[in-house]
C-alpha positions in Angstrom: -12.1 6.5 -9.2 -9.0 7.8 -10.9 -7.5 11.3 -10.3 -7.2 13.3 -13.3 -5.1 16.0 -11.6 -3.5 17.0 -8.0 -3.8 15.4 -5.7 -3.1 12.0 -7.3 -4.5 8.8 -5.6 -2.3 5.8 -5.2 -3.3 2.5 -3.4 -1.0 -0.3 -2.3 -2.7 -3.7 -2.0 -0.4 -6.1 0.0 -0.9 -9.5 1.3 1.0 -9.4 4.7 1.2 -12.0 7.7 0.8 -9.6 10.7 0.1 -6.4 12.2 3.8 -5.8 12.7 4.4 -5.8 9.0 1.5 -3.3 8.2 3.0 -1.2 11.0 6.6 -1.4 9.5 5.3 -0.5 6.1 3.4 2.6 7.3 6.2 3.7 9.3 8.4 3.5 6.3 6.2 6.0 4.6 6.3 8.3 7.7 10.1 8.3 7.8 11.2 8.6 4.1 12.8 11.9 3.5 11.6 14.2 0.6 14.2 16.5 -1.0 17.1 18.0 1.0 15.1 19.5 3.8 13.4 18.2 6.9 10.2 17.3 5.1 9.0 13.5 5.4 6.9 11.8 2.7 3.8 11.5 5.0 3.3 15.3 4.8 2.3 14.8 1.2 0.4 11.6 1.6 -2.5 10.3 3.5 -1.8 6.8 5.2 -4.7 4.3 5.7 -4.1 0.7 6.5 -6.9 -1.9 6.6 -6.7 -5.6 7.7 -9.1 -8.2 7.0 -9.4 -11.9 5.7 -7.0 -13.6 3.8 -6.9 -12.8 -0.2 -8.3 -15.9 -2.0 -8.5 -16.3 -5.7 -11.8 -18.0 -7.0 -11.3 -21.4 -8.5 -12.6 -20.3 -12.0 -9.9 -17.6 -12.3 -6.6 -18.5 -14.1 -3.5 -17.1 -12.7 -0.5 -16.1 -14.8 2.0 -18.8 -15.3 -0.8 -21.5 -14.4 0.1 -21.6 -10.7 -2.6 -21.7 -8.1 
């Protein structure tokens, strides 16, 4: 559910091609510096990656722009 206060929750849902892409995205979060010190973003965030079946949209759902 939504977070009303600290710590806030944020999710990233991404359609990726392979594990290497997931690994690169997680590594980006681990290496981004925060502020002027030695802290990295991962210190303030929890990283969890899940891979599964391809994301499909039901036939009865209209997409923006009328594309499918």
